[in-house]
N, C-alpha and C positions, 0 to 999 in steps of 0.2 A: 829618827828611824821608825817606820811603821811596823808594828807587830801584826802579822796575819794569823788569825785563829782558824785553823782548819776545822770543818764540821766533823763531829764525831761520826764514826761509821755506824750504820744501822746494825741492829743486833737481832740475831735469831737464836732461840733456844731449841735444841734438838735432843729428843729423848725417845727412842723407838725400840720396840721389841722386834718388829718386822723390819729387817735391814734392806728389804727390796728397794733398789734404786737410790738409797740414801747417800751412797758415796758420790755418785754423779751429781745429785742434787746439791750436796754440800760443796762440791768442787765448783759448781755453777755460782753459788752464793759468794764463795770466796773470790772468784774471778770478778764479781761485781762489787767487791770491796766490803762485803758484810763481815761482821765479827760473829763467830759461832760460839755459843755457850752450850756445854753438853754435860751429861751425867754418866757415871758408872760405865756400863758395858758399851754404851753408844760412844762415849768419849774415847774409850780404848780402841774401838773399831775404827773410828775416824782418824785417830792418831796413827794407827798402824797402816792406814792407807795414805799417809802423807798430808793429812789435812790438819791445819793448826786449829786448836780449840782452846777455849777458856774453860777450865773446870768450874763447875757450879760452885764449889767451895770457895773459889777465888772471888766470886761475886757476893756470896752470902757471908763470907768470913766465918763460916761455921762448917764443921766437917760433916760428911755423910755419916749417919749413926744407925744403930739397930739393924745391922745387915742391910743397909740401904733403904729401910722403911721411911726414913726421914732424910730427904735430899733437897727437894725444891719447895717444901712447905715453909717458906720464909718471906718476910716482907720485901726483901731485896729482889726477889723474883716476882711475887704476886703483885706488888705495887707497880713494878715496871710493866706488867702485863695489863693491869686494870686501869692505869692512868688514862683518862680521856684527854688526848693530846690537843683537843680543841679548847680546853678549859685552862686559862692561865693559872688558876689556883692550884690545879693538879700538878702542872709543870713546876710551879714555885715550890710545892711541897716536896716533889722529887729532888729538886736542886738543894733544898735545905737538908734533906736526909742523905744527900749524895748517892741517890739511886738513879740510874740511867733507864730510860724507857726500853722496853723490848718490843720490837716491831713485827716479829714473826714467831709463831709457836708451831713447831713441827713435832707432833707426839702421836704415837699409837701405843696401845695399852698392853699390859701384861696379858698373855694368851689364856685368860680364864676359860673361855668357851672351848678352846682346843683341848685344854686339860680335861674338861668334863667329857667332851666327845671321845677322847682317847680312852677314857675309863668306862665308857658305856658302849652299848651295841647299836646306838642310833635310835633305839626305842626307849631310852631312859632306863634301861636295865643295866645295873652295875656289873662290870666285868671283874673289877678288883676284889680280891678276897680280904684285903687289909683295909677296912673302912677308915680306920684312924689315919693311916698313912695317906690314903686318898684325900681325906678331908684336910689334912695338913697341907698337902700339895695345892689343893684348891684354894685354901685361904691365903697362902703365900702368893697366889697369882691374882688376888684381888688388888687392883691398882688403886691407889689413893691420890698420889701426887699428879699422875697423868690426867685423870678426869678433872682435877681441880684446875690445872693449867688450861686444859681444853675449854672448859666452861667459862673460865675467866676471859680467855681470848675471844671466844664466840660472843659473849655478852658485849665485849668492847670492840666489835668488828669494825666500827668506824675508824678506829685507830690502829688496830692490830689485825694482821692476817693469821689464819689458823689452818693448818693442814693435818688431817687425820688419815687421809687415804693416799697411798703412794701413787695412785693413778693421777693425782692432781699435781705432782711435782713439775711435770712438763709445762702445764698451763701457767703455773706460778712463775717459773723461770722466764718464760716467754714474755709475760707482762712486765716483769721486773727489767728485762732487757730494753723494753720500750719506755721505761721510766718509773712506773709504779703499778701496783695491783689495783684494779678498778674496784670501786665500791660494790658494784654488782657482783663481781667475783668474790669479794670478801664476804658478802652476805650469803652467797651460795655455799661457800666453804663453812660458814658458821652454822647454816642450816644442817649441813651434813654432820657436823660435830654433835649437835643436840640429838639428832636421830641416832648417832652412833653411841653416845653415852647412855641414852635411854635404853637402847638394845642391850648394852653391856650391863647396866644395873638390873634390867629385867632378867637376864640370864642368871645373875647372882641371886636375885630374889627367888627365882624358880628353883635353883639348886637348893637353897636353904629350906624352902618349903618341902621339896621332895625328900630331903634328909630327915625331916620331922615326921613324915608320914608313918602312921601305923600300918602294918601289913593288912591289906584289905581282907575281909572275910570272904569265903568262897560263895559262889552263887548258891541259892537255895537248893538243897538236895532233893532227890526223888523220894517221896514218902513210901513207906511200906504200909500195908494194911488196906484201908479203903481206896478204891480206884479213883474216886473223885478227889482232886487236889484243891484245897481251899484257895481262893484267889488271893487272900491276904498273904499266903505263904509264897506264892509266885511273885508277888509284887513287893515283898518285904524289902525295906530300905537298907542299903549299904551304909557304912559309916560315912559321915560327911566330912571327915578330916582330910579327904583327898582333894578338896577344893579350897583354895586360898580365899581369904576375904577380898584381896585385891589381885586381879589376874593381869599379868603382863604377857602379851604375845608379840613376837617379833618375826617379821617377814621381810625378805629382800626381793625387789622386783627383778624378775627374769627378763620380761619383755612386755611391750605393749602389744595388744592383740588387734586384729583388723576391726573387730567389733565384738559386742557381747553376745548374749543369748539370741538377740535379734539385731539386724543391721542398724537400727536407730540407737542402739546402746553402745557406749564406749566401754572399753575393758582393758585390763592388764592382768598378767599372771605373776604371782609372787611365790617364792620358795620359803618354806618353813626354815627359819634360821637354825633350828635345833636338829632336825632330821629329814630335811627335804630330799636329800640324796637317796633315801630309802624308798621313795614313792614315785608317783608320776612326774614330779618336778625333777627327778634325777634321770629321766630317760634320755637315751641318745637317739637322735633322729637320723636314720641312715639314708632316708630318701623321702621325697615328697614335698608337698606344699607346706606352708606355715600352719602350725596347729591353730585351730579355732577354739573359742570358748567352749562350744558344745563338744568338740573333739576331746578336749581335756577332761570334761565331765564324764563322757562315755568311757574313755580309756581308764579313768579312775574306777568307775563301776566295774569294768571288766577285770581290772587288777584285783579288786577286793574279792570278786567271785572266785577266780581261779586259784587264788592263794588259799582257798579252803581245802584244796585237794593235794594229796601227795602223788597219786597215780597220774599218768598222762591225761590231760584235761584240755578241752577246747570249749570256748564260749563265744556266742555271737550276741552283741549288745547293741541296742538302739534306744535312744531317748532314755538312757539311764536304766533300762530294764533288759533282762535277758530275752532274746528270741529263741535261743536254744543253748543247751549245755550238755556235754557228754564226757564220760570217761571211757577209756579202752586200754588194751594192752600196748598200743602204740599211738603216737600223737596223730598220725594220718587218719587212722580209723576214728579216733575221737573227734577230729575235725569234721569228717564226713557225716557222722551221726548228729553232731551239733547243728550243722548246716541243714541237714534234711529234716530237722525237727520243725522248721518253719522257714523255708527258703523265700517265701514271699516277703515276710517281714524283714528278712536279713538284708534285703536290698538297701544299700546306703548306710549299712551299719558298720560295726567294727568287729574284727576277729581277734580273740586273745588265745594264746597258747602258753602252756607252762612247760613246754619242751621246745627244742630247736625246730624252727620251721623247715619243713622238708621240701624238696623239689615238687613232689606230688601235690602238696597243699598249694604251693606257689602257682603251679600250672592251673589248678582249679580256680584259684582266686583271680588269675589274670584274665579270666573269661567273664567275670561279673563285676558289678560296681559296688565297691566298698570304700570306706574312708581311711581305715587304719588296719594294719596288722601289728599286734603287740606280742613280742616273744622274748625269751631270754637270749636267743641267738638265732642266726639265719645261716644256712649252709651257703657256700659260694654259688652253688647251682641255683638255689632259690633266689638269691639276690640278682643273678643274671636274668632269670625269668621275669622278675618284677620290673626290670628296666623297660619292659614294653608298656608299663603304666607309670610314667614318671611322676604323676600327681599323687599316686598312692603313698600315704605316709607309712613308713616302716619304723617302728619304735622298738628299740632294744633296751631291755632292763635285766641285766644278768641275775639279780637277786629276786626275780619275779616269782619264782616258785617257792618262796619261803613264807610260811604262815607264822607270824610273830608269836601268836598265842601258844604255839607248839614248841617254841624254843626252850631248850633246857636253861633253867636259871632265870626265866622271866619273872620279874618282881613287880614292876610298876605298870599300870594299865595306860595305854594310849587314850587320848581324849578326842571326842568329836565335838564340834560346836555348830550352832545354827544361829544366824542373825535374825532377830525379831525387831520390830519397831521400838527403838529406845532401849534395846538390851541384847544380851547374848545368852543363849542356852548352852550349857556345857555338860557333857555326860561322858561316861566311859564308852570307848568304842566297843561295839558288840563283837567280841572275839571269843564268844562262848563256843565250846566244842561238846557235842553230844555223841556218845558212843553207845554201843549195844548194851553194855552193862548198866547204863543209866536210864534205860527205857523202863517205864512202868506199864506192864501189860494190863489193859483194862477190861478186855473181853474174854469170853470163854475160849475162843479160838486164838491160838498164838501164830504169829507169822512164820513162814519157812525161812531158811537161811537166805534164799535168793530175795525174798520179800524184805527182810531186814536190811540187806545190802541196798536195795532200791529206796527203802524208806530213809535211811541215813543220807543217801545221795540227794534225794529230793529235799530233805530238810536243809541241807547246806545251801541248795539253790534258793529255797524259799527265803532265807535270810537276806537275800539281795534283790528281792522283788518288792515293788511298791504295794503297800497294804490297801485293801484286803487282798491277800495273795494265796492262790491255790496252785500247786505244782503237781502235775501228773507225770509219772516216770515209769519206764519199763527198761529193764536190762541196762541200767547205768546211763540212760539218756532221757531228757525231757521229751514228752510227747504232747503235752498240753499245758498252757500257762494262762491263768486267769488273774489279771493284775489290776490294782488301782480302782476297784469297784467299791461303792459305798455300802453294798450288802455282800455278805459272805456267799450266800447262795448264788448271787449274780456272778461272782468270780468263778464259782464251781461250774456254772452253766457255760461260761466262756471257755474254760479249760477243757471241758468235755467236748464242746463243739469243735475246738481246734484239734483235739485228739482224734475224733471221729473223721474229720476231714482228711487228716494225714493218713489214716488207716482205712480209708474207703468205707467209712461208716460201719465198720465191723469192730465190735469191742475186742480189744486185745486182752487175752487172759493175763492175769497177774499185773494189771495196772496197780500202781500204788499211788496214794495221794498224800501230800504234805500240806498242812495249813499253818499259816504264821500265827494264828490265834485260835482260841477254842471255838467250837460250834455252839452257838446259842440255842439252836433248835435242831430237831432231827431231820429237817427238810434237806439239808446238804448231804447227809449220809444216804438218804433215800435216792437222791439224784445220782450220787456216786455209784451206788449199787447197780442202778440201771445201766450204767456205762461199763460195768465189768470190773470195777475196782475191788480188789481183794484184801487190801491192807491200808490203814490210815495211820499217819503219825501227826500228832497235834499236841499243843501244850497242856490241854486240860485246864481246869480251874473255873469252869462255868458252874453256876448254880444248877444248870440243866445238863451237867455231864451225864447224869443217869439216863436221861432221855436219849442222848447221842449213843451211849453204850448199848442201850436196849435195841436201838435201830440197827446198830452194827451186829449184834447177836442175831437178830431176826434174819439179816441178810448173810449170815456166816462170814462176816468181815472181821479181820483182826484189827484191833485198835491199840496203839501204844501212846502213852503220855510222856512228854519230855520234861514237863515242869518249868519250861522256859519259853516265854513269848518272844517273838522276833518281828515285831512291827517295824516298818520302815516308812516314814512319811516324807 
């Protein structure tokens, strides 16, 4: 009599925190004759859904211990995953040790990132008042066994398939129904695992670094006494413990873009894994064509600018610079004044509002060419009017009017980065806020209440203009912008020319001027005086501050120092 030995069923180990689709996937495996090994909560979930599982303890002959901290860290599991099934010696060793191979690893990890996000406001500012309880929760959600199994399976992808993303369950089942999972698919799944575990470890490293941070010192204050502020005080360094020795950044692709900054460049858009939903990556596109690379850059510049303001504010942006910006009692008036600041440059730009878009604004914009309208909301009537321009992109971001630096309880500073050849520059994002009480009056004449209002308005706009930047403002609206020039007096002359053109070459009384850095000579002050400027706001800090102050006194101009420079390159 011949004894027929049936082949052992293939084995999958399943241990998931995210149960999405796992019941159907496991049912599909069982239907194909697979044995399922499972752990803890996953085993309980599958059993309750009528799916037969082999508890991991039955495989390891060792109980789960330490509240589940040690479950799968055992040779009976890891050797089964790591065995290269193309090598006879590996298979012989498994047989000698009575360990069966594991052919499929299905794991997603403890929700560490979700725990961190739940306890922060999206800008890495901690909500929880109980830091010890928060840290304990975070630590207990650092997965050890999961990443170990994932990395082991991904390393051994020739022999083992590994699934970390529930979206891949369908693909894996379809290939198994046809016989086996292709090597190409196994390699793709392994690639996804290594990206996932790198992101996971990066989130943990970033959390631990942030928990070690000392509270940053405040920005240099405004000196009393001498009007001239020494440049070494303006540029004094903040503590460097805000920046780790090794920096891990994690981004997830949202989409491929049609092209990059220019048509011959390819491009894609990625979301910040930590807080992308708080920015441009989190916008809802209500209408219009696909966003381009330049659209996204300009929309981001617009968002950064209008988040400076609490009052109704509108801005027109083009090539990452403002064409116009205005505040008013209502958003319609703010838009009208921002547009009128430079309607020629506004052609083909984008409009950003920090209040709901009104029908009046929609009607006006339906008659001109712009690329984008960005707002926290749109009235039904405005959406109906915009239908006449189906290619116009309407972007909705409900939290758009929120300036993170003004949030109560803000602790940690957001970071900006810029790529350079062979490296990355990282700095605190400039979320400085200057108020009237922080101004240092440098001249004999002090500004009026109305001038102070315009000075602070212009200062906020200046932060978002390419250096060298000069902003002329009147009654809560820009009237002249001189941007991106290599000489400060050159920017002054451009801003004045624009203002004179808009106001029919007649100097408007009570122009104010904001400069993103100090005036190295008196020439800029002399030019501003000719144009009718009555007040200037600037950082101070030049060795020639005295010369600029003397010029302002000669022209009866008020001048205030902020003590903060706001270059933008």
